[in-house]
C-alpha positions in Angstrom: 149.2 152.4 210.0 152.1 151.7 212.2 151.2 149.4 215.1 152.5 149.6 218.6 152.1 146.8 221.1 151.1 148.1 224.6 149.8 145.8 227.3 147.1 146.6 230.0 146.2 145.4 233.5 145.4 146.6 237.1 147.5 148.3 240.0 149.0 151.8 239.6 152.7 152.1 238.7 154.7 154.6 236.5 156.9 152.9 233.9 158.3 156.1 232.4 157.3 159.7 231.9 154.1 160.0 229.9 153.0 156.4 230.5 150.9 155.1 233.4 150.1 151.5 234.2 148.2 149.3 236.5 150.5 146.5 237.5 152.6 145.2 234.7 150.5 146.5 231.8 150.4 150.0 230.5 147.1 151.8 230.1 146.1 153.7 227.0 143.3 155.9 225.8 139.9 155.4 224.2 139.5 155.6 220.4 142.3 153.1 219.9 141.8 149.8 218.2 143.0 146.6 219.9 144.1 144.0 217.4 146.6 141.4 218.7 145.4 139.2 221.6 142.6 136.7 221.9 141.6 136.2 225.6 142.4 132.8 227.0 145.1 132.0 224.5 147.8 130.1 226.3 151.1 131.7 227.1 150.2 134.9 225.3 150.1 138.2 227.2 147.1 140.4 226.8 148.6 142.9 224.4 146.8 145.7 222.6 148.0 146.8 219.2 147.0 150.4 219.2 146.5 152.9 216.3 145.2 156.4 216.2 145.3 159.1 213.5 147.3 162.2 214.3 145.3 165.2 215.4 144.7 167.7 212.6 147.7 170.0 212.0 150.1 168.1 214.2 153.5 166.9 213.1 153.3 163.3 212.0 155.0 160.3 210.6 153.1 157.5 208.9 149.9 159.2 210.0 150.8 159.0 213.7 151.7 161.7 216.1 155.3 162.1 217.1 157.3 163.9 219.8 155.5 164.4 223.1 152.8 162.1 224.5 149.3 163.3 223.9 146.5 163.5 226.5 143.0 162.4 225.4 140.1 162.3 227.8 142.4 162.5 230.8 144.4 159.4 229.7 147.9 159.2 228.2 148.5 157.8 224.8 152.0 156.7 223.9 152.9 157.9 220.3 153.8 155.0 218.0 156.9 156.8 216.6 158.5 157.1 220.0 158.6 153.3 220.5 161.0 150.8 218.8 158.8 148.2 217.1 161.6 145.7 217.3 162.0 146.3 221.0 158.4 145.5 221.7 158.4 142.2 219.7 158.4 140.3 222.9 155.0 141.7 223.8 153.4 140.7 220.5 151.0 137.7 220.4 152.6 135.0 218.3 150.8 132.4 216.3 151.1 128.9 217.6 151.4 127.8 214.0 154.9 127.1 212.8 156.4 126.2 209.4 155.8 122.5 208.9 158.2 119.8 207.6 157.3 116.9 205.3 155.9 115.0 208.3 153.4 117.7 209.0 155.2 118.8 212.2 156.7 122.2 213.0 160.1 122.8 211.5 163.0 123.7 213.7 163.8 127.4 213.5 167.5 128.3 213.5 169.0 131.8 213.2 165.8 133.3 212.0 163.1 135.7 213.4 159.4 135.2 213.2 157.0 138.1 212.8 153.8 137.8 214.7 150.6 136.8 213.0 148.2 139.5 214.2 144.6 138.6 215.1 141.8 141.2 215.4 140.0 141.5 218.7 136.9 143.7 218.8 136.2 143.6 222.6 137.3 147.2 222.9 134.6 148.4 225.3 135.3 145.7 227.8 139.1 146.3 227.9 138.8 150.1 227.9 136.5 149.9 230.9 139.3 148.3 232.9 141.8 150.9 231.7 140.2 154.1 232.7 142.6 155.7 235.1 143.1 159.4 235.5 146.7 160.7 235.4 147.9 164.1 236.3 150.8 164.8 234.1 152.2 164.1 230.6 155.9 163.7 230.0 158.1 163.0 227.1 159.8 159.8 226.0 163.5 159.1 226.1 165.9 159.9 223.3 165.9 157.7 220.1 167.2 154.2 220.9 170.8 153.6 219.9 172.4 150.5 218.3 176.0 149.4 218.9 177.9 147.0 216.7 180.7 144.5 217.5 182.9 143.1 214.7 185.6 140.6 215.6 187.7 141.3 212.5 186.9 144.8 211.2 186.1 146.5 214.5 188.2 148.7 216.7 187.5 149.4 220.4 188.6 153.0 219.9 185.7 153.6 217.5 182.2 154.9 218.5 180.5 151.5 217.9 177.4 153.2 216.6 177.6 152.0 213.0 178.8 148.9 211.2 181.7 151.0 209.8 182.7 152.1 213.3 182.1 148.8 215.2 183.8 147.8 218.3 186.0 144.7 218.2 186.0 142.9 221.6 183.5 141.6 224.1 185.4 143.5 226.8 184.4 146.7 225.1 180.8 145.5 224.6 180.6 144.5 228.3 181.4 148.0 229.3 178.7 149.6 227.2 176.0 151.7 228.8 172.8 150.6 227.2 169.5 152.3 228.0 165.9 151.0 227.4 165.3 150.5 223.7 169.0 150.2 222.8 170.5 147.3 220.9 173.9 145.5 220.9 174.5 143.5 217.8 177.3 141.1 217.1 178.5 140.4 213.6 177.5 137.0 212.1 180.4 134.8 211.2 182.5 136.1 214.2 183.8 134.1 217.1 184.8 135.4 220.5 185.9 133.8 223.8 183.3 134.6 226.4 181.9 135.9 228.5 179.4 138.3 227.1 178.0 140.0 230.3 174.4 140.9 229.7 173.8 143.1 232.7 171.6 145.9 231.3 168.0 146.7 232.4 165.3 147.5 229.9 161.6 148.1 230.4 158.4 146.3 229.4 157.8 148.7 226.5 161.5 149.2 225.6 163.5 146.1 226.2 167.2 146.0 225.3 168.0 143.7 222.4 171.2 141.7 222.2 171.5 140.0 218.8 173.2 139.7 215.5 173.7 141.6 212.2 175.2 140.8 208.8 175.0 137.4 207.0 176.4 134.0 207.7 176.6 131.8 210.8 175.3 133.0 214.1 177.9 135.0 216.1 179.7 132.5 218.3 180.7 132.9 222.0 182.7 130.0 223.4 185.0 128.4 226.0 184.0 130.3 229.1 182.4 129.0 232.3 179.3 131.0 231.5 179.5 132.2 227.9 176.5 134.5 227.9 176.2 135.7 231.5 172.8 137.3 232.1 172.1 139.4 235.2 169.8 142.1 233.7 166.1 142.3 233.1 163.7 143.1 230.2 166.2 141.9 227.6 165.7 140.1 224.3 168.7 137.9 223.6 168.5 136.3 220.1 170.5 134.8 217.3 173.6 133.9 219.3 175.5 130.6 219.4 177.3 129.4 222.6 179.5 126.4 222.7 182.7 125.0 224.4 185.6 122.6 224.0 185.9 120.2 226.8 188.3 121.5 229.5 189.1 117.9 230.6 188.0 114.3 230.1 186.9 111.6 232.6 189.3 108.7 231.9 187.3 106.5 234.3 184.0 106.9 232.5 184.5 106.2 228.8 186.8 109.3 228.5 183.7 111.5 228.7 183.9 115.2 228.1 183.9 116.9 231.5 183.9 120.3 233.1 181.6 123.3 233.8 180.7 125.2 230.6 177.3 126.8 230.3 175.9 128.5 227.2 173.4 131.0 228.6 173.4 131.6 232.4 170.5 133.4 234.0 171.8 134.5 237.4 169.8 135.4 240.5 167.9 138.5 239.7 167.7 138.0 236.0 164.1 138.5 235.2 161.6 139.1 232.4 164.1 138.2 229.7 163.6 136.3 226.4 166.2 134.0 224.9 165.2 133.0 221.4 166.4 131.8 217.9 169.8 130.9 219.4 172.0 127.7 219.7 173.9 126.1 222.5 176.0 123.0 221.8 178.7 120.8 223.4 178.2 122.1 227.0 177.5 121.0 230.6 174.2 122.9 230.2 172.9 124.7 227.2 171.0 127.1 229.4 171.0 127.4 233.2 168.3 129.4 235.0 169.8 129.8 238.4 168.0 130.0 241.7 166.7 133.6 242.1 166.1 134.1 238.4 162.4 134.3 237.4 159.9 135.1 234.7 162.3 134.3 231.8 161.3 132.8 228.5 163.5 130.3 226.6 161.8 129.8 223.2 162.6 128.7 219.6 166.2 127.7 220.3 168.3 124.7 219.4 170.2 122.8 222.1 172.4 120.0 220.7 174.9 117.5 222.1 175.2 119.1 225.5 176.9 116.0 226.8 179.6 117.4 229.1 179.5 115.8 232.6 180.8 117.1 235.9 184.6 116.9 236.4 183.9 115.6 239.9 184.1 111.9 239.8 181.7 111.6 242.7 179.0 113.5 240.7 176.8 112.6 237.8 175.6 116.1 237.2 175.7 117.7 233.7 174.7 116.7 230.2 171.6 119.0 230.3 169.9 120.9 227.6 168.1 123.4 229.9 168.7 123.3 233.7 166.1 125.2 235.8 166.4 126.3 239.4 164.5 129.5 239.0 160.7 130.3 239.1 157.9 131.2 236.7 159.8 130.5 233.5 158.4 129.4 230.1 160.4 126.8 228.1 158.7 126.3 224.8 159.2 125.5 221.1 162.8 124.4 221.5 164.6 121.6 219.8 166.7 119.6 222.3 168.9 116.6 221.4 171.9 114.7 222.5 171.7 115.2 226.3 173.4 112.0 227.1 176.7 111.2 228.9 178.6 108.4 230.7 177.5 107.8 234.3 179.0 105.8 237.1 175.7 105.6 238.9 172.6 105.4 236.7 172.9 102.3 234.5 176.0 103.7 232.8 174.3 106.7 231.2 172.7 110.0 232.4 171.7 113.4 231.1 168.4 115.3 230.6 166.9 117.5 227.9 165.3 119.5 230.8 166.2 119.3 234.5 164.2 121.0 237.3 166.0 121.1 240.7 164.5 123.8 242.9 162.3 125.7 240.4 158.7 126.5 240.9 155.7 127.2 238.6 157.6 126.6 235.4 155.8 125.8 232.1 157.5 123.3 229.7 155.5 123.0 226.5 155.7 122.4 222.7 159.3 121.2 222.8 160.7 118.7 220.3 163.2 116.4 222.0 165.1 113.4 220.6 168.0 111.1 221.6 168.2 112.4 225.2 168.8 110.1 228.2 165.9 111.7 230.0 163.3 114.2 228.7 162.6 115.8 232.1 163.8 115.0 235.6 162.7 116.6 238.8 164.5 116.8 242.2 164.8 119.1 245.3 162.0 119.6 247.8 161.6 123.2 246.7 160.6 122.2 243.2 156.8 122.3 242.6 153.9 123.2 240.3 155.5 122.4 236.9 153.3 121.9 233.8 154.7 119.6 231.1 152.4 119.8 228.0 152.4 119.0 224.2 156.0 117.9 224.0 157.2 115.5 221.4 159.8 113.0 222.8 161.6 110.3 220.9 164.7 108.2 221.6 166.5 105.1 220.2 169.1 105.1 223.0 169.3 101.9 225.0 168.5 103.7 228.2 166.0 106.5 228.0 163.2 107.9 230.1 160.4 110.4 229.6 159.6 111.7 233.2 161.3 111.1 236.5 159.9 112.6 239.7 160.0 111.9 243.4 158.0 111.7 246.6 158.8 112.8 250.2 160.9 109.7 251.2 163.3 110.2 248.2 166.5 112.0 249.1 165.8 114.5 246.3 162.1 114.9 247.1 159.3 115.7 247.4 158.5 117.4 244.2 154.9 118.5 244.4 152.2 118.9 241.8 153.8 118.1 238.5 151.2 118.0 235.8 151.8 116.3 232.4 149.2 116.7 229.6 149.1 115.7 226.0 152.7 114.6 225.5 153.9 111.9 223.2 156.9 109.8 224.1 158.3 107.0 221.9 161.3 105.1 223.3 162.6 102.1 221.5 165.7 101.2 223.6 165.9 97.8 225.1 166.1 99.3 228.6 163.7 102.2 228.1 161.8 103.1 231.2 159.5 106.0 230.5 157.8 107.0 233.8 159.4 106.8 237.2 157.7 108.1 240.4 159.2 106.7 243.6 159.8 107.6 247.2 156.1 108.2 248.0 154.4 108.9 244.7 150.8 110.0 244.9 148.1 112.5 243.5 149.9 115.4 245.2 153.1 114.5 243.4 152.0 113.7 239.8 149.1 114.3 237.5 149.4 112.4 234.2 146.6 112.8 231.6 146.1 112.7 227.8 149.6 111.3 227.1 150.7 108.6 224.7 153.7 106.5 226.0 155.2 103.9 223.8 158.2 102.1 225.5 159.9 99.0 224.3 160.9 97.9 227.9 158.8 99.4 230.7 156.1 102.0 230.6 156.9 102.9 234.1 156.8 102.3 237.8 155.2 104.2 240.8 155.2 103.0 244.4 151.7 104.4 244.9 148.8 105.5 242.7 149.0 109.0 241.2 146.4 111.1 239.4 146.2 109.2 236.1 143.6 109.1 233.4 143.0 109.2 229.6 146.4 107.9 228.6 147.4 105.4 225.9 150.3 102.9 226.7 151.9 100.6 224.1 154.9 98.6 223.0 155.4 96.8 219.7 154.7 93.2 221.1 151.3 94.4 222.3 152.1 93.8 226.0 153.2 97.1 227.6 154.7 96.7 231.1 152.9 99.0 233.5 153.8 98.9 237.2 151.2 101.4 238.5 147.4 101.4 238.6 145.7 102.9 235.5 142.2 104.3 235.3 139.3 102.9 233.2 139.8 105.9 230.8 143.4 104.8 230.0 144.1 102.0 227.5 146.7 99.5 226.5 146.4 100.0 222.8 148.3 100.9 219.7 147.9 104.6 219.3 148.0 104.3 215.5 150.5 106.9 214.5 150.6 108.1 210.9 154.1 106.7 210.4 156.0 105.4 213.5 159.1 104.7 211.4 159.6 108.3 210.5 158.5 109.5 213.9 155.3 111.1 212.5 153.4 110.8 215.7 150.1 112.4 214.5 147.1 110.2 215.0 145.8 108.3 212.0 142.2 107.7 211.2 140.6 105.2 213.7 143.2 105.9 216.4 141.8 105.2 219.9 143.2 108.6 221.0 140.8 110.6 218.9 138.3 112.6 221.1 139.3 110.4 224.0 141.1 112.9 226.2 140.0 115.0 229.2 139.3 118.7 228.9 141.6 119.4 231.8 144.5 120.4 229.6 142.3 123.0 227.9 141.2 124.3 231.2 144.8 124.7 232.1 145.3 127.0 229.1 146.5 124.7 226.4 144.3 125.4 223.4 146.9 124.7 220.6 148.5 121.3 219.9 152.1 120.6 218.9 151.4 121.5 215.3 149.6 124.7 216.1 146.0 123.5 215.5 143.2 124.5 217.8 142.3 122.1 220.7 139.8 120.5 220.4 139.3 120.0 216.6 136.6 117.3 217.0 134.1 116.3 219.6 136.7 116.2 222.3 140.3 116.6 223.2 142.6 114.0 221.5 145.2 112.0 223.5 148.8 112.9 222.7 150.6 115.9 221.2 148.5 116.4 218.1 144.8 116.8 217.3 143.6 114.5 214.5 142.8 116.3 211.2 140.6 114.7 208.5 
């Protein structure tokens, strides 16, 4: 039967005629079978996949009622055929298992879409008990969602835009479109436009608006604007786009570095509940920028490469950032981030960061694959707080590279409160690598650091005061890691015994001191899948590092 994903929680609110919800999750009727979510799974909304046979004698399609909503036992059921399955993809529970490469680690996804792997959940009675809310009226759903097409070579702005044969041509025309919940705007693959694409539309939880691609070939490219994809709307799915830029100028006083402000995907203040996925951003000041006032956005399964454009202001070292975060409650996960590294006048000659958080709160950074960046993650601004950094894979051969930089109250850019780092693996081979930096009044209220593997060929790190540290492994190839902060009795100076360090296969080999040696705190924080998608724990305890040992 056709499946429709509908979420459920508490607090009364009307989303649209015929659907009532409590809070952010829509309520549905008894006699429907929940299939998708497993309670407690990290970063996966409690979503019900609902099915119900059509009443006898009613018009149907695929065995499901169509047309008006149907009342059953004083509750409203949303007919499957009135919802766009593509539009509710963002609500589906997704498996944490990804295609693996030869090294056993998840392959990078580029220009593709993953379908969810559905898991059955039989706790129907418990959920339905929380969903029993009487409603007084039954309405109808909106008209059938529309799809508009944009073709840079074969389109014409005088056309209707509602078929590939009558596509529009320009982003100017696309920017002026009136899109309703459930509608889609698709750009032809192989096309290139000068930005911006102004993504200003407002969808709903059940019927987000989709901005994506159609056809075959390379991802549609939007380039050479200050903010190439400029996002101000909400409940949007933005996927399969490619943003990039040529350098507007060069810094002749700093190795002729590329300079200027060019952003790939800009989430402005008010942009909320959006998903950016399966897209690319290259050669920019920032691949994605989640501005102050943006919130509850997801940036997942994207590739950010060679974003090495620095500020054109010679007094500033800003720029060269994969994902820049000033907004709140965002999820940054399963991305591939590389080449965030640029000339600097101030920080040892180089600067840049895969992820930068200056002003954002309650952001979750997990399961990202980052390599050859100057920093993996850097924190600043006294408003920044409560970030979780978990199950990320970080590697660099650059001379200068760091894993995590944060600050206390006496630092000009601090304090940054309550950063928690769990089960990350960082491997830095540069001669000036300096993995962990926590100054200006570090302490337990600034940094929690547990279950991590850090291999750094220069310094493991420095903190000017003890922080909340335990169950970590620290190493360098000569057997004498340089650690300039107190470590607990549960942390070790030891070779982590990777499967193959030369190929960056950072899974733990048999006999590794990291096996079953971690704290359960990461699981209690909601991380029950490792970097490769396996359950945590697999053995007697949680392993240290990004990957659970498998026999």
